[in-house]
N, C-alpha and C positions, 0 to 999 in steps of 0.2 A: 506376517507383520507384525510388530507390538505396536500396540494401541495403550497410551499413558496416558493419564488423568492433565486436564489442563492446569491443575494444582501443582503439578510439577515441579521442583527447583530447576530452574533455568540450565544447569550443567548436565543432568539427566539426557534432553537431546543432542549434546553434543555428543555424548560417548555413545547413545545408539547413532550417533550419522557417523562413528566412527566404526564400529562395528556395523553398517549396514555397506559402508563403501568399501570394506573387507570383504563382504558379505560378496560384494557386486562383482570386483576384481575377481574373486572366486572361481564366480558362477559363469560370467564372461570366460576365464578360462576352461572351463567344462563344455560351456558353449562350443569352444572353438576348436576342441579335442572332439567332440563330438561331429562337429561339419569335417574334421579331418577325418575321421573312422566314414563319416557318411560319404566322402568323394574316395576313400580309398576300399570299399566297397562298392562302390555303384556298379552298375552293370555297364562292360564298356559298350554295348550297344545300343545300349540305349541309356546316354549320361543325363545326368540333371542338369536341365538349363539353366546359365550363370544367370538370367533373370532371378530365378529363384532360390541362388545365393543370397544375391542383395536382398530380396524381400526378408530372408530370416536373417539376417543382418541388421536391416531397419528394424525391422520388430525389436530384437532384443537391445536395440539403440532406443526404441520408445521404450520399452520396459525398465530398461535402466535409467530412462530422464525421470521416470515417472515414481521411481521409489527414490531418487534422489530431492522432487518435488517435494514427496512427503515425510521426508526429512528434514526440507527448510520450514515448512508448514507448523510440524510438530515443534521444530524452536521457536518461532512466533506464537505460538498458542501457549506452549511454555510462559513464554516473557510477558503474554498479554494477561497469562492469570496470575501469574506472581504480584504484579504491581501495577500494568499498565490500566488495567479496565478498573482497578480501586483509584487509583489516581483520577483516572478521565471521569469517575459518575462524581465528584463533587461539583465540578464543569455546567454537566448537565440544569438547564433551565436557568441559567445565566447568561447575561447579558453581552455581548460586546462589540466595542466600539474605534473605529477608527478615522484617520482625517482623510478623505477621499474627493475628488470630484463625483458630483452627483449630474445625471441624466435627466433632465428634465421634460417630462413630457406633457404635463398639463395637470397631471395627477399629485397631491399634494404630498409635500414630502418633508419625514421626521429628521430633525436637525437637532443635534447636543450641543451646545455653545458651550466653550467651556473658560469665562473670563477672569479674569487676573480678582483673587479678592478683596480686594483694595480699587478695584477699577470705578471710577467716575460715572464713565457712558461706556456703552457696548454698541456696535454698532456689526451688521452683519452686511458684508456685501456680495451681492448676485453678479458672477460675468458672464458673460458668454463666451462660446468656444475660439475665438477669435483672440478672449481677454478684453473685451470691451465692456465697462461696470454698466446693467441691466438695471439693478437696483440697489437701493442699500435703504435699510432699516435699523433701526432704534430698538435696541433688545434690551428690558430692562435688569438693572444689574441683581435684582433680586429673582431674575426669572425662575423657574421649572428646569430641570434638569434637562429634558426634551420640549422641542416645541414642534408642532407639527403645522 
């Protein structure tokens, strides 16, 4: 099995995948020939059980799937090595905000209001699960970006 560095170009695994796919097909043909020869040359008084053939086929199929999985992992590693991880590194330590409903358990919740720049007043309305207003608060227009 070939092992390529993760800094290899994205085209390298594709070529390797094509090579290993052809090799798998060749190996499978060889395996079938060996299985056929085994059947032809078995002892007629003590034939090999059909379940043994099924086990051999299943084992080869498992190995074939592992080789294909390795090829896919190589392709993913190449993509991550060439650009993916370097681009994602800039996001480490950053903060993401999204407008979502929050479940209140009694513990303080940090909110990030985003009032319009020219707003005269800003109000935060708290509603329960049925949509009924529970609390209304006025937030100063020059408030910090997050309020706990």
